[in-house]
PDB file as gemmi writes it, atoms N, CA and C in Angstrom:
CRYST1    1.000    1.000    1.000  90.00  90.00  90.00 P 1                      
ATOM      1  N   MET A   1       3.243   7.531  11.828  1.00  0.00           N  
ATOM      2  CA  MET A   1       2.759   8.791  10.974  1.00  0.00           C  
ATOM      3  C   MET A   1       2.428   8.562   9.599  1.00  0.00           C  
ATOM      4  N   LYS A   2       1.466   8.446   8.565  1.00  0.00           N  
ATOM      5  CA  LYS A   2       1.294   8.629   7.427  1.00  0.00           C  
ATOM      6  C   LYS A   2       1.087   9.120   6.416  1.00  0.00           C  
ATOM      7  N   LYS A   3       1.585   9.760   5.671  1.00  0.00           N  
ATOM      8  CA  LYS A   3       1.483  11.027   5.047  1.00  0.00           C  
ATOM      9  C   LYS A   3       1.518  10.949   3.252  1.00  0.00           C  
ATOM     10  N   THR A   4       0.581  11.233   2.808  1.00  0.00           N  
ATOM     11  CA  THR A   4       0.882  11.408   1.359  1.00  0.00           C  
ATOM     12  C   THR A   4       1.741  12.731   0.413  1.00  0.00           C  
ATOM     13  N   PHE A   5       2.206  12.593  -0.339  1.00  0.00           N  
ATOM     14  CA  PHE A   5       2.563  13.890  -0.958  1.00  0.00           C  
ATOM     15  C   PHE A   5       2.648  13.861  -2.602  1.00  0.00           C  
ATOM     16  N   LYS A   6       2.521  15.111  -3.348  1.00  0.00           N  
ATOM     17  CA  LYS A   6       2.236  15.262  -4.096  1.00  0.00           C  
ATOM     18  C   LYS A   6       3.781  15.288  -5.099  1.00  0.00           C  
ATOM     19  N   LEU A   7       3.709  14.479  -6.099  1.00  0.00           N  
ATOM     20  CA  LEU A   7       5.384  14.289  -6.883  1.00  0.00           C  
ATOM     21  C   LEU A   7       4.849  15.432  -8.348  1.00  0.00           C  
ATOM     22  N   ILE A   8       6.043  16.563  -8.334  1.00  0.00           N  
ATOM     23  CA  ILE A   8       5.982  17.363  -9.419  1.00  0.00           C  
ATOM     24  C   ILE A   8       6.960  17.004 -10.433  1.00  0.00           C  
ATOM     25  N   ASP A   9       6.531  16.830 -11.593  1.00  0.00           N  
ATOM     26  CA  ASP A   9       7.631  16.467 -12.360  1.00  0.00           C  
ATOM     27  C   ASP A   9       8.508  15.216 -12.582  1.00  0.00           C  
ATOM     28  N   LEU A  10       8.030  14.216 -12.382  1.00  0.00           N  
ATOM     29  CA  LEU A  10       8.063  12.601 -11.912  1.00  0.00           C  
ATOM     30  C   LEU A  10       8.268  12.339 -13.099  1.00  0.00           C  
ATOM     31  N   ASP A  11       9.732  11.805 -14.456  1.00  0.00           N  
ATOM     32  CA  ASP A  11       9.246  11.631 -15.334  1.00  0.00           C  
ATOM     33  C   ASP A  11       9.527  10.076 -15.715  1.00  0.00           C  
ATOM     34  N   CYS A  12       9.940   9.225 -14.783  1.00  0.00           N  
ATOM     35  CA  CYS A  12       9.996   7.686 -15.603  1.00  0.00           C  
ATOM     36  C   CYS A  12       9.221   6.746 -14.297  1.00  0.00           C  
ATOM     37  N   ALA A  13       8.856   5.554 -14.920  1.00  0.00           N  
ATOM     38  CA  ALA A  13       8.538   4.680 -13.910  1.00  0.00           C  
ATOM     39  C   ALA A  13       9.974   3.866 -13.553  1.00  0.00           C  
ATOM     40  N   HIS A  14      10.767   4.106 -13.805  1.00  0.00           N  
ATOM     41  CA  HIS A  14      11.953   3.207 -13.162  1.00  0.00           C  
ATOM     42  C   HIS A  14      12.578   4.298 -11.928  1.00  0.00           C  
ATOM     43  N   CYS A  15      12.523   5.508 -12.081  1.00  0.00           N  
ATOM     44  CA  CYS A  15      13.004   6.356 -11.186  1.00  0.00           C  
ATOM     45  C   CYS A  15      12.457   6.034  -9.848  1.00  0.00           C  
ATOM     46  N   ALA A  16      10.921   5.921 -10.176  1.00  0.00           N  
ATOM     47  CA  ALA A  16       9.539   5.975  -9.261  1.00  0.00           C  
ATOM     48  C   ALA A  16      10.305   4.970  -8.225  1.00  0.00           C  
ATOM     49  N   ALA A  17      10.310   3.898  -9.073  1.00  0.00           N  
ATOM     50  CA  ALA A  17      10.811   2.358  -8.421  1.00  0.00           C  
ATOM     51  C   ALA A  17      11.927   2.653  -7.754  1.00  0.00           C  
ATOM     52  N   LYS A  18      13.129   3.184  -8.495  1.00  0.00           N  
ATOM     53  CA  LYS A  18      14.036   3.409  -7.007  1.00  0.00           C  
ATOM     54  C   LYS A  18      13.937   4.275  -5.849  1.00  0.00           C  
ATOM     55  N   MET A  19      13.104   4.676  -6.230  1.00  0.00           N  
ATOM     56  CA  MET A  19      12.805   5.951  -5.214  1.00  0.00           C  
ATOM     57  C   MET A  19      12.090   5.590  -4.128  1.00  0.00           C  
ATOM     58  N   GLU A  20      11.293   4.546  -4.863  1.00  0.00           N  
ATOM     59  CA  GLU A  20      10.802   3.664  -3.350  1.00  0.00           C  
ATOM     60  C   GLU A  20      11.585   2.960  -2.906  1.00  0.00           C  
ATOM     61  N   ASP A  21      12.685   2.151  -3.173  1.00  0.00           N  
ATOM     62  CA  ASP A  21      13.312   0.747  -3.018  1.00  0.00           C  
ATOM     63  C   ASP A  21      14.464   1.663  -2.471  1.00  0.00           C  
ATOM     64  N   GLY A  22      15.064   2.503  -2.859  1.00  0.00           N  
ATOM     65  CA  GLY A  22      16.044   3.710  -1.658  1.00  0.00           C  
ATOM     66  C   GLY A  22      15.169   4.331  -0.202  1.00  0.00           C  
ATOM     67  N   ILE A  23      13.710   4.568  -0.406  1.00  0.00           N  
ATOM     68  CA  ILE A  23      13.055   5.195   0.429  1.00  0.00           C  
ATOM     69  C   ILE A  23      12.604   3.921   1.912  1.00  0.00           C  
ATOM     70  N   LYS A  24      12.489   2.751   1.130  1.00  0.00           N  
ATOM     71  CA  LYS A  24      12.217   1.657   2.301  1.00  0.00           C  
ATOM     72  C   LYS A  24      13.387   1.306   3.021  1.00  0.00           C  
ATOM     73  N   LYS A  25      14.637   1.736   2.409  1.00  0.00           N  
ATOM     74  CA  LYS A  25      15.791   1.443   3.387  1.00  0.00           C  
ATOM     75  C   LYS A  25      16.265   2.577   4.027  1.00  0.00           C  
ATOM     76  N   LEU A  26      15.990   3.695   3.976  1.00  0.00           N  
ATOM     77  CA  LEU A  26      15.981   4.358   5.072  1.00  0.00           C  
ATOM     78  C   LEU A  26      15.720   4.672   6.710  1.00  0.00           C  
ATOM     79  N   ASP A  27      16.666   4.676   7.250  1.00  0.00           N  
ATOM     80  CA  ASP A  27      16.149   4.285   8.880  1.00  0.00           C  
ATOM     81  C   ASP A  27      14.971   5.283   9.336  1.00  0.00           C  
ATOM     82  N   GLY A  28      14.618   4.623   9.784  1.00  0.00           N  
ATOM     83  CA  GLY A  28      12.722   5.205  10.561  1.00  0.00           C  
ATOM     84  C   GLY A  28      11.954   5.305   9.748  1.00  0.00           C  
ATOM     85  N   VAL A  29      11.790   4.536   8.505  1.00  0.00           N  
ATOM     86  CA  VAL A  29      10.904   4.105   7.336  1.00  0.00           C  
ATOM     87  C   VAL A  29      10.118   3.159   7.795  1.00  0.00           C  
ATOM     88  N   GLN A  30       9.247   3.299   8.474  1.00  0.00           N  
ATOM     89  CA  GLN A  30       8.369   1.664   8.193  1.00  0.00           C  
ATOM     90  C   GLN A  30       7.689   1.541   6.749  1.00  0.00           C  
ATOM     91  N   ASP A  31       7.059   2.559   6.441  1.00  0.00           N  
ATOM     92  CA  ASP A  31       6.954   2.016   4.666  1.00  0.00           C  
ATOM     93  C   ASP A  31       6.713   3.084   3.453  1.00  0.00           C  
ATOM     94  N   ALA A  32       7.039   2.751   3.123  1.00  0.00           N  
ATOM     95  CA  ALA A  32       6.999   3.749   1.310  1.00  0.00           C  
ATOM     96  C   ALA A  32       6.353   3.401   0.323  1.00  0.00           C  
ATOM     97  N   SER A  33       5.791   4.111  -0.634  1.00  0.00           N  
ATOM     98  CA  SER A  33       5.059   3.795  -2.269  1.00  0.00           C  
ATOM     99  C   SER A  33       5.176   5.182  -2.877  1.00  0.00           C  
ATOM    100  N   VAL A  34       5.978   5.186  -4.762  1.00  0.00           N  
ATOM    101  CA  VAL A  34       5.841   5.971  -4.879  1.00  0.00           C  
ATOM    102  C   VAL A  34       4.792   5.521  -6.644  1.00  0.00           C  
ATOM    103  N   ASN A  35       3.921   6.113  -6.465  1.00  0.00           N  
ATOM    104  CA  ASN A  35       3.149   5.813  -7.826  1.00  0.00           C  
ATOM    105  C   ASN A  35       3.342   6.572  -8.596  1.00  0.00           C  
ATOM    106  N   PHE A  36       4.004   6.072  -9.912  1.00  0.00           N  
ATOM    107  CA  PHE A  36       4.292   7.332 -11.003  1.00  0.00           C  
ATOM    108  C   PHE A  36       3.065   7.109 -11.713  1.00  0.00           C  
ATOM    109  N   MET A  37       1.627   6.916 -12.009  1.00  0.00           N  
ATOM    110  CA  MET A  37       0.738   7.063 -12.682  1.00  0.00           C  
ATOM    111  C   MET A  37      -0.008   8.841 -11.692  1.00  0.00           C  
ATOM    112  N   LEU A  38       0.248   8.302 -10.426  1.00  0.00           N  
ATOM    113  CA  LEU A  38      -0.649   9.512  -9.813  1.00  0.00           C  
ATOM    114  C   LEU A  38       0.224  10.471  -9.500  1.00  0.00           C  
ATOM    115  N   GLN A  39       1.443  10.300  -9.966  1.00  0.00           N  
ATOM    116  CA  GLN A  39       2.313  11.126  -9.292  1.00  0.00           C  
ATOM    117  C   GLN A  39       2.511  11.859  -7.511  1.00  0.00           C  
ATOM    118  N   LYS A  40       2.327  10.380  -7.070  1.00  0.00           N  
ATOM    119  CA  LYS A  40       2.298  10.305  -5.548  1.00  0.00           C  
ATOM    120  C   LYS A  40       3.124   9.532  -4.846  1.00  0.00           C  
ATOM    121  N   MET A  41       3.788   9.771  -3.542  1.00  0.00           N  
ATOM    122  CA  MET A  41       4.239   9.426  -2.715  1.00  0.00           C  
ATOM    123  C   MET A  41       3.481   9.163  -1.496  1.00  0.00           C  
ATOM    124  N   THR A  42       3.488   7.940  -0.515  1.00  0.00           N  
ATOM    125  CA  THR A  42       3.051   7.392   0.608  1.00  0.00           C  
ATOM    126  C   THR A  42       4.026   7.189   1.229  1.00  0.00           C  
ATOM    127  N   LEU A  43       4.353   8.377   2.552  1.00  0.00           N  
ATOM    128  CA  LEU A  43       5.369   7.655   3.419  1.00  0.00           C  
ATOM    129  C   LEU A  43       4.933   7.154   4.729  1.00  0.00           C  
ATOM    130  N   GLU A  44       5.488   6.751   5.555  1.00  0.00           N  
ATOM    131  CA  GLU A  44       4.802   5.828   6.870  1.00  0.00           C  
ATOM    132  C   GLU A  44       6.229   5.627   7.523  1.00  0.00           C  
ATOM    133  N   ALA A  45       6.217   6.871   8.675  1.00  0.00           N  
ATOM    134  CA  ALA A  45       7.536   6.914   8.961  1.00  0.00           C  
ATOM    135  C   ALA A  45       6.920   7.277  11.139  1.00  0.00           C  
ATOM    136  N   ASP A  46       7.834   6.907  11.766  1.00  0.00           N  
ATOM    137  CA  ASP A  46       8.097   7.313  13.199  1.00  0.00           C  
ATOM    138  C   ASP A  46       7.201   8.683  13.367  1.00  0.00           C  
ATOM    139  N   ASP A  47       6.446   9.176  14.160  1.00  0.00           N  
ATOM    140  CA  ASP A  47       6.215  10.511  14.264  1.00  0.00           C  
ATOM    141  C   ASP A  47       7.076  11.397  14.843  1.00  0.00           C  
ATOM    142  N   ALA A  48       8.234  11.055  16.038  1.00  0.00           N  
ATOM    143  CA  ALA A  48       8.715  11.510  16.507  1.00  0.00           C  
ATOM    144  C   ALA A  48       9.904  12.285  15.535  1.00  0.00           C  
ATOM    145  N   GLN A  49      10.213  11.022  14.074  1.00  0.00           N  
ATOM    146  CA  GLN A  49      11.604  11.395  13.591  1.00  0.00           C  
ATOM    147  C   GLN A  49      10.755  11.907  12.059  1.00  0.00           C  
ATOM    148  N   PHE A  50       9.581  12.369  12.213  1.00  0.00           N  
ATOM    149  CA  PHE A  50       9.125  12.437  10.500  1.00  0.00           C  
ATOM    150  C   PHE A  50       9.884  13.462   9.673  1.00  0.00           C  
ATOM    151  N   ASP A  51      10.143  14.552  10.470  1.00  0.00           N  
ATOM    152  CA  ASP A  51      10.622  15.794   9.773  1.00  0.00           C  
ATOM    153  C   ASP A  51      12.243  15.224   9.230  1.00  0.00           C  
ATOM    154  N   ALA A  52      12.626  14.996  10.637  1.00  0.00           N  
ATOM    155  CA  ALA A  52      14.347  13.972   9.993  1.00  0.00           C  
ATOM    156  C   ALA A  52      14.090  13.327   8.722  1.00  0.00           C  
ATOM    157  N   VAL A  53      13.154  11.908   8.860  1.00  0.00           N  
ATOM    158  CA  VAL A  53      12.974  11.230   7.823  1.00  0.00           C  
ATOM    159  C   VAL A  53      12.599  11.965   6.262  1.00  0.00           C  
ATOM    160  N   PHE A  54      11.683  13.092   6.192  1.00  0.00           N  
ATOM    161  CA  PHE A  54      11.683  13.446   5.248  1.00  0.00           C  
ATOM    162  C   PHE A  54      12.449  14.115   4.458  1.00  0.00           C  
ATOM    163  N   ALA A  55      13.693  14.727   5.356  1.00  0.00           N  
ATOM    164  CA  ALA A  55      14.275  15.303   4.982  1.00  0.00           C  
ATOM    165  C   ALA A  55      15.497  14.454   3.893  1.00  0.00           C  
ATOM    166  N   GLU A  56      15.469  12.992   4.503  1.00  0.00           N  
ATOM    167  CA  GLU A  56      16.440  12.378   4.107  1.00  0.00           C  
ATOM    168  C   GLU A  56      15.804  12.008   3.019  1.00  0.00           C  
ATOM    169  N   VAL A  57      14.069  11.575   2.285  1.00  0.00           N  
ATOM    170  CA  VAL A  57      13.381  10.918   1.524  1.00  0.00           C  
ATOM    171  C   VAL A  57      13.827  12.235   0.183  1.00  0.00           C  
ATOM    172  N   VAL A  58      13.516  13.238   0.602  1.00  0.00           N  
ATOM    173  CA  VAL A  58      14.000  14.647  -0.207  1.00  0.00           C  
ATOM    174  C   VAL A  58      15.087  14.588  -1.125  1.00  0.00           C  
ATOM    175  N   LYS A  59      16.173  14.051  -0.337  1.00  0.00           N  
ATOM    176  CA  LYS A  59      17.809  14.365  -0.731  1.00  0.00           C  
ATOM    177  C   LYS A  59      18.243  12.624  -1.970  1.00  0.00           C  
ATOM    178  N   LEU A  60      17.096  11.728  -1.073  1.00  0.00           N  
ATOM    179  CA  LEU A  60      17.236  10.347  -2.371  1.00  0.00           C  
ATOM    180  C   LEU A  60      16.995  10.775  -3.179  1.00  0.00           C  
ATOM    181  N   CYS A  61      15.513  11.636  -3.302  1.00  0.00           N  
ATOM    182  CA  CYS A  61      14.539  11.938  -4.331  1.00  0.00           C  
ATOM    183  C   CYS A  61      15.641  12.273  -5.078  1.00  0.00           C  
ATOM    184  N   ARG A  62      16.199  13.713  -4.887  1.00  0.00           N  
ATOM    185  CA  ARG A  62      16.895  14.547  -5.729  1.00  0.00           C  
ATOM    186  C   ARG A  62      18.120  13.721  -6.243  1.00  0.00           C  
ATOM    187  N   LYS A  63      18.517  12.877  -5.759  1.00  0.00           N  
ATOM    188  CA  LYS A  63      19.596  12.004  -6.485  1.00  0.00           C  
ATOM    189  C   LYS A  63      19.168  11.358  -7.618  1.00  0.00           C  
ATOM    190  N   ILE A  64      18.054  10.775  -7.529  1.00  0.00           N  
ATOM    191  CA  ILE A  64      17.269   9.566  -8.490  1.00  0.00           C  
ATOM    192  C   ILE A  64      17.113  10.781  -9.648  1.00  0.00           C  
ATOM    193  N   GLU A  65      16.322  11.835  -9.171  1.00  0.00           N  
ATOM    194  CA  GLU A  65      15.388  12.680 -10.115  1.00  0.00           C  
ATOM    195  C   GLU A  65      15.456  13.891  -9.636  1.00  0.00           C  
ATOM    196  N   PRO A  66      16.617  14.669 -10.365  1.00  0.00           N  
ATOM    197  CA  PRO A  66      16.898  15.445  -9.767  1.00  0.00           C  
ATOM    198  C   PRO A  66      15.748  16.904 -10.269  1.00  0.00           C  
ATOM    199  N   ASP A  67      14.648  16.840 -11.269  1.00  0.00           N  
ATOM    200  CA  ASP A  67      13.855  17.823 -11.299  1.00  0.00           C  
ATOM    201  C   ASP A  67      12.488  17.229 -10.523  1.00  0.00           C  
ATOM    202  N   CYS A  68      12.438  16.290 -10.248  1.00  0.00           N  
ATOM    203  CA  CYS A  68      11.495  16.179  -9.093  1.00  0.00           C  
ATOM    204  C   CYS A  68      11.490  16.751  -7.890  1.00  0.00           C  
ATOM    205  N   GLU A  69      10.116  17.357  -7.566  1.00  0.00           N  
ATOM    206  CA  GLU A  69       9.604  18.183  -6.383  1.00  0.00           C  
ATOM    207  C   GLU A  69       8.623  17.568  -5.835  1.00  0.00           C  
ATOM    208  N   ILE A  70       8.678  17.627  -4.038  1.00  0.00           N  
ATOM    209  CA  ILE A  70       8.015  16.848  -2.995  1.00  0.00           C  
ATOM    210  C   ILE A  70       6.806  17.951  -2.641  1.00  0.00           C  
ATOM    211  N   LYS A  71       5.668  17.908  -3.052  1.00  0.00           N  
ATOM    212  CA  LYS A  71       4.885  18.837  -2.080  1.00  0.00           C  
ATOM    213  C   LYS A  71       4.499  18.519  -0.866  1.00  0.00           C  
ATOM    214  N   ARG A  72       4.751  19.431  -0.167  1.00  0.00           N  
ATOM    215  CA  ARG A  72       3.949  19.121   1.231  1.00  0.00           C  
ATOM    216  C   ARG A  72       3.159  19.724   1.612  1.00  0.00           C  
TER     217      ARG A  72                                                      
END                                                                             
């Protein structure tokens, strides 16, 4: 399953790159991209585990950019 999410308050291109690298390393993630200019994240993960993977993505993103919110 592939979904795109809106990112709110992503302030730094470097942080976006760190998020993308970290997300790609998570179990169950097939592909991910974080676009700082568009303030969007695309996540591709297994259908059966998508919600669990998404929860891990949210935790990771909060560690890197605490003010960033992911709109589902």
